[in-house]
N, C-alpha and C positions, 0 to 999 in steps of 0.2 A: 561344491557346499559352502554357502555363505559362513565368511567366522567374524562377528564382530570385533572389531578392533581399536574400538575408540567410542567415547562420548564427551561432550562440553554444553556448554552455553555460551551463547555469543554475547556479551554485553554491549553497552552504549561506547563505554570507553575501548572495548574492541572495536570497534566501527572507527572511530575517532583515529587509531591508530591505524588500522588500512587505509581509510582516505587520505592519509598522509604519505602513507607506504606506494599507495599506486595513482593517488591525485585525482582520482573518483571521488570528488567532493560533492556526486550528486543528491540535490537535497531528500530521495525517495532514502536515500542510506542513514543519512546524518539528520534529519533535521525533523524531529516529531511532528511539529504543528504544522509544517508543509507538506510531510507522507502521508498524514489522517487523511490530507483531500485529496489521493490520488486512488487508482482501482484497486490498490494493494491495501489502502486503509491505514498503514502505519510502516514505522522503518521496517525496511526489509535488508537482509545483511548481502552484502556484495558477492554477486555469485564466483566470481575468482577468489575470493575469500575462504568459500566453501571448499573450492579445488584444491586451493593448497593447503587448507588444513589438513582434506583427506591424504592428500601426497606426504603431507608432514607425517597422519597417524600411520600411515602403509609402510614407509620408509623408518620410521624409528621402531618398528617393530620389527621390522628385516621379511616384511612381505616383500618388497620390492627391491632389488639390489642393482637392476640394471639398467643403461642408459634409455631416458625415453625417445622411442621414435617418432611417436606418433601419440595426438590425445583428440578425443572426440568426446563432449560435453553435452548433455541435453537437459536444459532446466525446465525440471517439471512444474515444480510451482513454489513460491517463495518461503525461505527460511527467516523467519522474525525472530526479534527479540527475545531475549529469557525462555526460548522453549529448550527443553532438552533433546540434542541433535546425536544421534548415532550414526556411523562411518564402518561399512561392512567391506568384507573384501574377500571376491571371487577369482579363481585363479583358472585359466584355462592354457596348460600346457603346450596343447596339441597345436595351439596356433600362436604360441607365443605372446597370448595375449593376458592383460587380467584385468576386472571390472571392480568398482569403487562404488558405492552405493548409498548412496545420503540420505537418512530417515527420519521423521520426526513424528511419534506416538505410531508408528508402523504404515505411515502416509510417504510415498516414494517423494523425494523433492530432487533430488540430481542425481545422474548417474555419468559418471566417467570410464570410460573404455581405453585402456592405454598396451601400446603395443613396446616392444623393445629392439635394441640392436651394441653393438659392441662399439659403436664408432665413438670418436673422443670429439665431443661437442664445448671447445673452447671457445669462449672469446671474451674479453676482458671489457667490461662495461664502466663506464667513469661511476663514481661513487658522486651522486648528485641529490640534490632532495627539490620534492615540489613545493612549489607555493601556492598558498591555498587562493582557488578563483572559483568565479561559478561557470556553471554548465552551459554551454551556447546551443542554442536553438536552430537546428541545421535548415538552410531555404532548400526544399524538395524542386524551385525552379531554377536553380543551377544546373550547369551541364551534366549531366548524370555521370559520366566516363572519366570527369576530370581527377585525376591523382593526386592522394595528399601524402605527404611525409611528416609522421610523429618523432623526434626523438624520445630515446628511450630512458627514461629516470631507474636509478637503483640506486634506495639508501640502503647498504648494507647493514649497518649497523642496529637501524630498527626492523631490517629484514630477522637479523639474528635474534632479535629478543621476542619477535613475534612468533619463529617458528625456528630454533634451536638444534633442533638435531638434523635439520636439514644442508645444515655447512656443507661445502664440497659434494653433496650427494645429486645435484643440481646443478649444472650450469648456470654460472648468473646470468647469462646470455637468454635460456630461456624461461629463468623467471622471470626476466623483465619484458620478454615479451608475453608473456601471460599477465604480467601488472599493466603493459600496455594495450592490451586489448581492451581490458577495461575502462582507461582513459576513455580510449576510441568511444564505446561506446556508449558509456557514462556522461563523458564531456565532450565530445566533439560530432560524431554521426551516431546517432539520430539527436545525441546529447542529452538533454533538458527532461525530454518526456520519453525517454528511451525506458526499456524491459527487454533483459537481454533473453534471447531464448536458446540459443544451443551455440556450439563452435568445433572445428576441425582446426589440429595442423597440424603438418608433418615435416621431420625434421630430414633434410639430406644430405643437410651440412650444416654448420654452426650459423646462426641467425646473428646479424649485426647489432650497433648500438641505436639503429632508425630503423623503423615499420612504415613501406608505403602501403597505402590503402584508398580503396576504391569502390564506389558502388557500383552493384554488378547486377542487382535488381531490387525494382521499387514497386511495390504493391501497393497500391492508394486505397483500395476495396479493401483490402485485409489489414492496412495499417502495418503494413512489415516490410522491413529492407534487407539486403544482403549484401556482405560487402567480402571484396576479395582483399587479402592481405599477405604480404611479400618481404624478409628482413632475409638479407644474406641467402641463404640455402634451407629458409624455412616459408613454407608457404600455407593458406589453409583459406577458410570462409566464416564468417560469422553470421549470425544474423537475431535479428532485434526487432521487437514491436515497436510501433509508438502507441503509446497509451495515450488516453484524450488529456486537456489541460483541465483543472479545476474550476467548477460552472460555477460562473458569478450570478447572484442573484441580484437582480437590477429591477427598479422600477422604470421601467420605459413612460416617456410622455404619453405616448398612447395608453397604457393601462392606467397611469393615472388619474387619468379624465374620466375612467372605471369607478372611481374610489371617491362616492360623495363627499364633500368637505366634513370633518365632524360626525361620519358615520357613527366612529367608534368612537365617541369623545367623552361616553359613561363607560367607557371597558377600562379596567385599571388588568393590564395581563402579566400574568408571570410565565414566559416561554423557558419551558426546561429542555435544553438543547438547542440553543437559539444562537450558535456560532457560525452555524453553517447551515445548508439543505434547507430543509423545509421551515426549521427552524426560522433561518435568516429571513427566508422569502416572508413568513410571516409575520415579523416583527415589522419589516419595512410597510407591509401592506398596511400592519394596524394603525403603527405611527401615524401613518399617511394619512390615516380616514378619523387622525383625532385621539386614540389611546395611548395611555400612560403607559409605561414598560418598563421591566425589569427582564434580562435571560442571562440565563444562565450559562457558563461554559464549564470544560472539564481541561482538556488540553488547548486549546484555542483561542490563548488571551488575546495577542493580538489583533485574531479577526473579529472576536466580543470587543475590543477595544474601539476600531473602525467602525462597527455593526452600530455601538453604544454612540461612540460622536455623531454618524450618519443621522440616526433616530431620536436622539435627545434619552437613550434608554439607560437605567442603570443597568450594572453588570453582575455578578456575586458567583464564584466559585463552587462546584457543586461534583461531588463523585457518585455517581448513584448507586455504585456498588458497595459504598462504603458507608457506616454512622453519618446524620449529618443534621444539620437544624438550620432552616431555613430562617431568615431573621429577617423579617421589612419591619419597614414602619407603618407602612399602611397593608391592608387586606386587598389582596387580588377578588375581581369577581368575576375572572374567567382564568382560567389557567390550558396552555398548549404544549402537550407532553411529546417530544422531538428527538430523547438521547435516544441512540443506534451504534450498534456495532455494527461490522463490516457484516453484509448480507452475501453467505456463501452461494454460490452456484451449487445447487448439488450433484451438478451431473460429475462433479471432479470429485477426487478423493477427500475425504473430510472424515471428520472423527463423530461420529452422530453425537455420543453420549455427551462431548463437550460442547457441541453445538447446541442442543438442546438445553441444556444448562446455560450457556452464556446465553440466549433468547430466553428463557425464565428468567433471570437476572434483571435483563432489562426490561422486559414488557410486561412482566407480570409482578416480582416481587417488587422492582425498582419502582412501578405506578404505585404499589399499594404504600409504599413507605412513603411518598409525594403526598397522596392525599391524607394519611393520617398525621404528616407532619403540619401540615398545612390547612387544614381543615378546622375551624372552631366554634361550628354551629351556623355561620353565615351564609347565604344563596351564593353557590358556588355553580358556575358552566364550566366543563372540561371537553376539552377537545383532545380523544382518542385517537391517532389514525390508524385505523386497520388496511387490509390490502384485497385488491380484486382477487389475489390470484388464490383467495378461496373459494371463489367462482368458478376460477378455471381450470381448477383441478393442474398446476403445472408441479410437473415430478421434481422439475429444476430445483423448486423453493417449496416442497413437501412441509419439512420440518418447522421453515418461518411460518407456514401456514397454520400448521395447527397448536405454535403458541400465540398467533392472532385471534384465532378460534376461542381458544381459553381468556386471551384479553377479551372478546368481547362479552362472554359468561360474566367475566369478572366485574365487568361495566355495567350489567346488567343486574348482577345481585348490588353493588354499591348503587344502584339508581332506587333499589328498593329497601336497603339499609339506609339510607341517607337520606332522608326525605328532602330538605333542602340543596342538593347535590344533583346538577343534570348534565350526565356523560354523552357527550354526542361522540358516537364509534362508527363514522363512514367508510366502506372499502374503498380507499384511493386505487386510482391508476397508478400506471408505472410515471412518477412523475420526474425531468429531471435533474437531480443532483450529483455530486460526485461518485457518491455509492450505486447510483444508478447506470454511469458513465460505461462506455463498452469500447472495445477495441474497435469495432464497425458499426454501422450504422444501427441504432434503436428507432424504435418507436416510443421513447420516451415522450411526455407531454411538459410543455412549459411551465413549470407551476404557479406563477404570477398569477395570470389570469384565471387560472382554475381556481387557485383557493381564494383570490378575491371575491369570485360570486360565489362560494361556497359562505365567506364569511358573511357577504352581504344578507344572505338569505338564511342564515342561522340564527332561526327566533328562541 
């Protein structure tokens, strides 16, 4: 029978502290502006942070009292900032094992299986701090059998501050090794583009103050690697995916030739959500054709500044989910609506009601607010992207399609309600952006040439 032993919320400050403790400064864990351009869409908690919190919860409540002999962990899906995270304990006395389960809104996030022994696993680990650094991008052209050795670090004062009830309950060497594998995956191999999947470690004797690791398997097709590790009497295996890099929306010289000079020179465009993805691509297409533009951003200020500099655009902060007022010195002739949350594949665990509410806030309520905010009775053309998933009945994106169909109906009603507004809502194919990137090869289309032709023919 599962017992709920703890719950908490991980904050950005918690993440900064754990990055310092583990030396895992991978931006997906600590830098919102970079993390938003990954396939997970926002900052995610270090997997090992969740594991140590679960161990802390079980030991501080005396559900675990023996020495850990082995640990097997599966990271099912990422934990994000400011979510209510619950930890459950399940004992298997027959096999001298227990299971710790981490969930968010009943959705499985992490599974931890532990076995125990009476061994005395003691090893002094020098007290030393990590210096902040940037993650490497491991070159898989290297000889795969090459062995690497990494020194283990252990800042005991910071550790005790974060996990006070674990003092002397888990040997320092075990903690240092768990912190070390977070550093290996997040900073060394695969490093910058890592996505920790699972690991197992067994202790036959005390581990050392260093760990040897090497690649035991690399699957390019599925973007995954396995690493074998050894530290004294401890051995194990780590598995990680290699997530795709952020998608750059650049105009190539060949693409520029298909955008006639000054074709959009009479357009004054407001691009909502213009700091990445289709908004970024559209801004570059339209300004290359002579349009005057203003782009809005929410979390991507630096990205917005780069795009503004490249395209001579104005930038404007906008949180589509809050009350706002758009104040421009000029009236737009065209509005492009691209604010987008992380689009979840519905073949994985998800909270259906929360997902529908999120999509509704972005694609229905947010769109209505924008129109009401900027429309002043003048002629206005609006681009509202719908999706081809509506036609293809894709079960993975059923809720997304439902909301986009509602969006199309909203566009039709607004076209009737406001005679001077003309809303164009084409069903776009899967265009290549940060949000449509995947671990395996996808059939997504380069958005620059596709959108260029669409806008040139938009009457």
